[in-house]
BAFITI-821475 format. One record per atom (N, C-alpha, C): residue in one letter; atom name; x, y, z. Coordinates in Angstrom, 3 decimals. Example, Ala and Ser with C-alpha at 12.3 -4.5 7.8 and 13.67 -1.06 7.14 Angstrom:
("A", "N", (13.190, -5.690, 7.800));
("A", "CA", (12.300, -4.500, 7.800));
("A", "C", (13.200, -3.300, 7.800));
("S", "N", (12.850, -2.250, 7.080));
("S", "CA", (13.670, -1.060, 7.140));
("S", "C", (12.900, 0.030, 7.870));
END
This chain:
("M", "N", (40.458, -38.784, 6.759));
("M", "CA", (39.270, -38.938, 5.964));
("M", "C", (38.271, -37.837, 6.345));
("A", "N", (37.601, -37.274, 5.372));
("A", "CA", (36.657, -36.173, 5.606));
("A", "C", (35.405, -36.682, 6.312));
("E", "N", (34.909, -35.846, 7.209));
("E", "CA", (33.684, -36.211, 7.922));
("E", "C", (32.465, -35.952, 7.041));
("A", "N", (31.464, -36.780, 7.221));
("A", "CA", (30.225, -36.592, 6.474));
("A", "C", (29.468, -35.391, 7.048));
("A", "N", (28.743, -34.695, 6.197));
("A", "CA", (27.957, -33.537, 6.645));
("A", "C", (26.848, -34.011, 7.580));
("R", "N", (26.643, -33.274, 8.637));
("R", "CA", (25.631, -33.634, 9.628));
("R", "C", (24.262, -33.188, 9.129));
("E", "N", (23.274, -34.027, 9.313));
("E", "CA", (21.914, -33.655, 8.956));
("E", "C", (21.253, -33.031, 10.173));
("Y", "N", (20.620, -31.887, 9.972));
("Y", "CA", (19.969, -31.170, 11.056));
("Y", "C", (18.489, -31.528, 11.101));
("T", "N", (17.970, -31.587, 12.313));
("T", "CA", (16.549, -31.834, 12.506));
("T", "C", (15.929, -30.573, 13.105));
("A", "N", (14.611, -30.549, 13.160));
("A", "CA", (13.916, -29.389, 13.731));
("A", "C", (14.308, -29.193, 15.196));
("R", "N", (14.599, -30.260, 15.887));
("R", "CA", (14.955, -30.177, 17.303));
("R", "C", (16.277, -29.416, 17.503));
("D", "N", (17.164, -29.485, 16.531));
("D", "CA", (18.443, -28.776, 16.636));
("D", "C", (18.240, -27.258, 16.720));
("F", "N", (17.160, -26.759, 16.148));
("F", "CA", (16.914, -25.321, 16.120));
("F", "C", (16.130, -24.824, 17.336));
("L", "N", (15.922, -25.692, 18.314));
("L", "CA", (15.280, -25.286, 19.560));
("L", "C", (16.302, -24.835, 20.593));
("H", "N", (17.560, -24.835, 20.231));
("H", "CA", (18.631, -24.408, 21.130));
("H", "C", (18.411, -22.936, 21.496));
("P", "N", (18.739, -22.537, 22.726));
("P", "CA", (18.515, -21.142, 23.155));
("P", "C", (19.188, -20.091, 22.270));
("R", "N", (20.253, -20.435, 21.569));
("R", "CA", (20.905, -19.417, 20.734));
("R", "C", (20.020, -18.993, 19.562));
("Y", "N", (18.984, -19.778, 19.262));
("Y", "CA", (18.072, -19.430, 18.167));
("Y", "C", (16.844, -18.659, 18.641));
("V", "N", (16.728, -18.377, 19.930));
("V", "CA", (15.566, -17.662, 20.460));
("V", "C", (15.379, -16.301, 19.780));
("P", "N", (16.423, -15.475, 19.592));
("P", "CA", (16.207, -14.202, 18.885));
("P", "C", (15.677, -14.396, 17.460));
("D", "N", (16.142, -15.432, 16.780));
("D", "CA", (15.649, -15.705, 15.433));
("D", "C", (14.171, -16.063, 15.450));
("W", "N", (13.778, -16.910, 16.397));
("W", "CA", (12.371, -17.303, 16.503));
("W", "C", (11.496, -16.106, 16.859));
("L", "N", (11.974, -15.246, 17.744));
("L", "CA", (11.204, -14.054, 18.110));
("L", "C", (11.055, -13.104, 16.926));
("A", "N", (12.127, -12.944, 16.154));
("A", "CA", (12.054, -12.081, 14.973));
("A", "C", (11.067, -12.642, 13.950));
("L", "N", (11.106, -13.951, 13.728));
("L", "CA", (10.155, -14.560, 12.796));
("L", "C", (8.722, -14.425, 13.283));
("L", "N", (8.514, -14.613, 14.568));
("L", "CA", (7.181, -14.461, 15.136));
("L", "C", (6.676, -13.026, 14.959));
("F", "N", (7.551, -12.053, 15.199));
("F", "CA", (7.193, -10.649, 15.027));
("F", "C", (6.833, -10.355, 13.572));
("L", "N", (7.628, -10.839, 12.633));
("L", "CA", (7.366, -10.579, 11.220));
("L", "C", (6.076, -11.243, 10.761));
("R", "N", (5.798, -12.455, 11.256));
("R", "CA", (4.540, -13.120, 10.909));
("R", "C", (3.348, -12.330, 11.439));
("A", "N", (3.480, -11.812, 12.659));
("A", "CA", (2.392, -11.035, 13.246));
("A", "C", (2.174, -9.739, 12.476));
("V", "N", (3.254, -9.080, 12.085));
("V", "CA", (3.135, -7.828, 11.338));
("V", "C", (2.537, -8.084, 9.958));
("A", "N", (2.892, -9.193, 9.329));
("A", "CA", (2.391, -9.497, 7.990));
("A", "C", (0.879, -9.718, 7.990));
("A", "N", (0.308, -10.059, 9.127));
("A", "CA", (-1.136, -10.285, 9.210));
("A", "C", (-1.913, -8.987, 9.435));
("L", "N", (-1.233, -7.892, 9.682));
("L", "CA", (-1.891, -6.613, 9.952));
("L", "C", (-2.337, -5.937, 8.660));
("P", "N", (-3.281, -5.015, 8.744));
("P", "CA", (-3.684, -4.252, 7.551));
("P", "C", (-2.521, -3.389, 7.036));
("L", "N", (-2.493, -3.189, 5.747));
("L", "CA", (-1.382, -2.483, 5.104));
("L", "C", (-1.132, -1.081, 5.666));
("P", "N", (-2.149, -0.242, 5.900));
("P", "CA", (-1.854, 1.088, 6.467));
("P", "C", (-1.172, 1.013, 7.834));
("L", "N", (-1.535, 0.021, 8.627));
("L", "CA", (-0.890, -0.144, 9.925));
("L", "C", (0.556, -0.602, 9.763));
("I", "N", (0.804, -1.441, 8.779));
("I", "CA", (2.176, -1.879, 8.492));
("I", "C", (3.022, -0.692, 8.071));
("W", "N", (2.463, 0.185, 7.256));
("W", "CA", (3.194, 1.382, 6.827));
("W", "C", (3.512, 2.279, 8.014));
("M", "N", (2.565, 2.393, 8.931));
("M", "CA", (2.794, 3.218, 10.111));
("M", "C", (3.920, 2.627, 10.967));
("I", "N", (3.908, 1.322, 11.160));
("I", "CA", (4.967, 0.660, 11.934));
("I", "C", (6.310, 0.848, 11.239));
("G", "N", (6.332, 0.702, 9.905));
("G", "CA", (7.564, 0.908, 9.157));
("G", "C", (8.079, 2.328, 9.265));
("G", "N", (7.175, 3.291, 9.248));
("G", "CA", (7.582, 4.692, 9.401));
("G", "C", (8.174, 4.966, 10.767));
("V", "N", (7.548, 4.408, 11.811));
("V", "CA", (8.068, 4.575, 13.172));
("V", "C", (9.423, 3.891, 13.299));
("L", "N", (9.546, 2.683, 12.735));
("L", "CA", (10.826, 1.975, 12.776));
("L", "C", (11.903, 2.750, 12.023));
("G", "N", (11.554, 3.313, 10.862));
("G", "CA", (12.512, 4.120, 10.103));
("G", "C", (12.976, 5.336, 10.877));
("M", "N", (12.035, 5.997, 11.561));
("M", "CA", (12.392, 7.164, 12.352));
("M", "C", (13.291, 6.771, 13.527));
("L", "N", (12.950, 5.664, 14.173));
("L", "CA", (13.750, 5.184, 15.295));
("L", "C", (15.170, 4.821, 14.848));
("L", "N", (15.279, 4.085, 13.745));
("L", "CA", (16.598, 3.691, 13.260));
("L", "C", (17.392, 4.879, 12.723));
("Y", "N", (16.703, 5.895, 12.226));
("Y", "CA", (17.386, 7.107, 11.767));
("Y", "C", (18.176, 7.716, 12.929));
("Y", "N", (17.572, 7.762, 14.107));
("Y", "CA", (18.248, 8.364, 15.254));
("Y", "C", (19.240, 7.412, 15.927));
("L", "N", (19.006, 6.114, 15.846));
("L", "CA", (19.893, 5.157, 16.514));
("L", "C", (21.136, 4.803, 15.692));
("M", "N", (21.030, 4.819, 14.376));
("M", "CA", (22.130, 4.374, 13.512));
("M", "C", (22.877, 5.588, 12.959));
("S", "N", (23.668, 6.217, 13.824));
("S", "CA", (24.335, 7.461, 13.441));
("S", "C", (25.356, 7.246, 12.315));
("E", "N", (26.000, 6.091, 12.286));
("E", "CA", (26.988, 5.851, 11.226));
("E", "C", (26.305, 5.794, 9.860));
("R", "N", (25.179, 5.107, 9.768));
("R", "CA", (24.437, 5.033, 8.506));
("R", "C", (23.892, 6.400, 8.112));
("R", "N", (23.420, 7.146, 9.102));
("R", "CA", (22.910, 8.491, 8.840));
("R", "C", (24.023, 9.372, 8.277));
("H", "N", (25.230, 9.252, 8.835));
("H", "CA", (26.375, 10.035, 8.361));
("H", "C", (26.726, 9.660, 6.915));
("I", "N", (26.706, 8.376, 6.604));
("I", "CA", (27.007, 7.923, 5.238));
("I", "C", (25.972, 8.481, 4.266));
("A", "N", (24.701, 8.379, 4.638));
("A", "CA", (23.636, 8.891, 3.765));
("A", "C", (23.772, 10.400, 3.572));
("L", "N", (24.076, 11.113, 4.640));
("L", "CA", (24.222, 12.569, 4.545));
("L", "C", (25.420, 12.950, 3.671));
("T", "N", (26.502, 12.200, 3.783));
("T", "CA", (27.673, 12.448, 2.932));
("T", "C", (27.328, 12.226, 1.464));
("N", "N", (26.574, 11.170, 1.174));
("N", "CA", (26.169, 10.906, -0.213));
("N", "C", (25.240, 11.994, -0.738));
("I", "N", (24.299, 12.433, 0.084));
("I", "CA", (23.370, 13.488, -0.336));
("I", "C", (24.125, 14.801, -0.570));
("R", "N", (25.103, 15.105, 0.277));
("R", "CA", (25.903, 16.323, 0.089));
("R", "C", (26.675, 16.277, -1.227));
("A", "N", (27.177, 15.080, -1.575));
("A", "CA", (27.931, 14.941, -2.824));
("A", "C", (27.019, 15.051, -4.046));
("C", "N", (25.798, 14.510, -3.928));
("C", "CA", (24.879, 14.506, -5.072));
("C", "C", (24.099, 15.800, -5.230));
("F", "N", (23.798, 16.450, -4.108));
("F", "CA", (22.979, 17.664, -4.146));
("F", "C", (23.662, 18.804, -3.408));
("P", "N", (24.788, 19.297, -3.918));
("P", "CA", (25.489, 20.382, -3.214));
("P", "C", (24.708, 21.701, -3.239));
("E", "N", (23.749, 21.812, -4.167));
("E", "CA", (22.983, 23.050, -4.260));
("E", "C", (21.935, 23.189, -3.157));
("L", "N", (21.606, 22.086, -2.483));
("L", "CA", (20.634, 22.145, -1.387));
("L", "C", (21.272, 22.710, -0.125));
("A", "N", (20.474, 23.392, 0.657));
("A", "CA", (20.942, 23.898, 1.949));
("A", "C", (21.151, 22.708, 2.897));
("P", "N", (22.053, 22.837, 3.876));
("P", "CA", (22.290, 21.727, 4.809));
("P", "C", (21.019, 21.227, 5.498));
("A", "N", (20.107, 22.113, 5.833));
("A", "CA", (18.850, 21.684, 6.463));
("A", "C", (18.016, 20.845, 5.495));
("Q", "N", (18.005, 21.225, 4.222));
("Q", "CA", (17.271, 20.445, 3.215));
("Q", "C", (17.914, 19.084, 3.005));
("Q", "N", (19.245, 19.031, 3.054));
("Q", "CA", (19.940, 17.746, 2.907));
("Q", "C", (19.579, 16.810, 4.055));
("R", "N", (19.587, 17.337, 5.293));
("R", "CA", (19.213, 16.505, 6.455));
("R", "C", (17.760, 16.050, 6.360));
("Q", "N", (16.903, 16.937, 5.900));
("Q", "CA", (15.494, 16.586, 5.753));
("Q", "C", (15.318, 15.482, 4.712));
("L", "N", (16.078, 15.538, 3.637));
("L", "CA", (16.012, 14.513, 2.596));
("L", "C", (16.471, 13.154, 3.132));
("V", "N", (17.545, 13.147, 3.908));
("V", "CA", (18.040, 11.898, 4.497));
("V", "C", (16.992, 11.321, 5.450));
("H", "N", (16.396, 12.171, 6.269));
("H", "CA", (15.381, 11.712, 7.222));
("H", "C", (14.164, 11.134, 6.493));
("A", "N", (13.671, 11.851, 5.495));
("A", "CA", (12.494, 11.395, 4.743));
("A", "C", (12.775, 10.081, 4.023));
("T", "N", (13.976, 9.936, 3.486));
("T", "CA", (14.342, 8.708, 2.793));
("T", "C", (14.413, 7.539, 3.761));
("S", "N", (14.960, 7.743, 4.937));
("S", "CA", (15.049, 6.672, 5.939));
("S", "C", (13.667, 6.175, 6.314));
("V", "N", (12.772, 7.082, 6.609));
("V", "CA", (11.419, 6.694, 7.003));
("V", "C", (10.716, 5.990, 5.846));
("F", "N", (10.861, 6.517, 4.637));
("F", "CA", (10.211, 5.922, 3.470));
("F", "C", (10.722, 4.514, 3.199));
("L", "N", (12.044, 4.307, 3.267));
("L", "CA", (12.600, 2.996, 2.959));
("L", "C", (12.112, 1.930, 3.929));
("Y", "N", (12.075, 2.227, 5.216));
("Y", "CA", (11.597, 1.223, 6.161));
("Y", "C", (10.101, 1.028, 6.050));
("R", "N", (9.405, 2.042, 5.637));
("R", "CA", (7.963, 1.904, 5.431));
("R", "C", (7.699, 0.934, 4.282));
("Q", "N", (8.575, 0.914, 3.284));
("Q", "CA", (8.378, 0.064, 2.108));
("Q", "C", (8.961, -1.339, 2.260));
("R", "N", (9.780, -1.582, 3.262));
("R", "CA", (10.471, -2.868, 3.390));
("R", "C", (9.657, -3.961, 4.071));
("W", "N", (8.546, -3.610, 4.677));
("W", "CA", (7.765, -4.626, 5.388));
("W", "C", (7.145, -5.598, 4.410));
("P", "N", (7.039, -6.874, 4.794));
("P", "CA", (6.410, -7.860, 3.899));
("P", "C", (4.930, -7.549, 3.709));
("R", "N", (4.454, -7.812, 2.529));
("R", "CA", (3.050, -7.577, 2.213));
("R", "C", (2.430, -8.887, 1.750));
("R", "N", (1.129, -8.951, 1.792));
("R", "CA", (0.418, -10.119, 1.286));
("R", "C", (-0.268, -9.749, -0.026));
("S", "N", (-0.220, -10.682, -0.971));
("S", "CA", (-0.955, -10.479, -2.212));
("S", "C", (-2.385, -10.952, -1.997));
("R", "N", (-3.208, -10.870, -3.011));
("R", "CA", (-4.596, -11.299, -2.872));
("R", "C", (-4.705, -12.786, -2.578));
("G", "N", (-3.775, -13.582, -3.059));
("G", "CA", (-3.817, -15.025, -2.842));
("G", "C", (-3.280, -15.443, -1.489));
("G", "N", (-2.840, -14.496, -0.661));
("G", "CA", (-2.337, -14.822, 0.667));
("G", "C", (-0.856, -15.150, 0.688));
("V", "N", (-0.184, -15.113, -0.453));
("V", "CA", (1.237, -15.408, -0.511));
("V", "C", (1.990, -14.108, -0.295));
("R", "N", (2.983, -14.141, 0.603));
("R", "CA", (3.746, -12.942, 0.887));
("R", "C", (4.660, -12.590, -0.262));
("K", "N", (4.780, -11.306, -0.502));
("K", "CA", (5.762, -10.821, -1.470));
("K", "C", (6.482, -9.656, -0.864));
("S", "N", (7.752, -9.482, -1.186));
("S", "CA", (8.530, -8.391, -0.598));
("S", "C", (8.343, -7.135, -1.417));
("A", "N", (8.688, -6.011, -0.776));
("A", "CA", (8.504, -4.703, -1.427));
("A", "C", (9.503, -4.472, -2.510));
END
């Protein structure tokens, strides 16, 4: 006979394996309360940091840019990938509307 689905309570999510999730949520809530220019600056720094740390993603992006823009010099292609990485993370941070309700970019 099939087991019934277990109902979860708030206490179930206090387990130590959820600590990274709680820290990430706390960080995002704190960032969402900051002024928009500061959020953009944090997003730009995060984009730059991830550009250098995520070499596999950088390679994929560079391969796509080379395929789409073969007329650009290799230095221009790398610059385009870098600028796009920083821009995308700058735009991904949650923002608040005038009513205080968060909306995504």
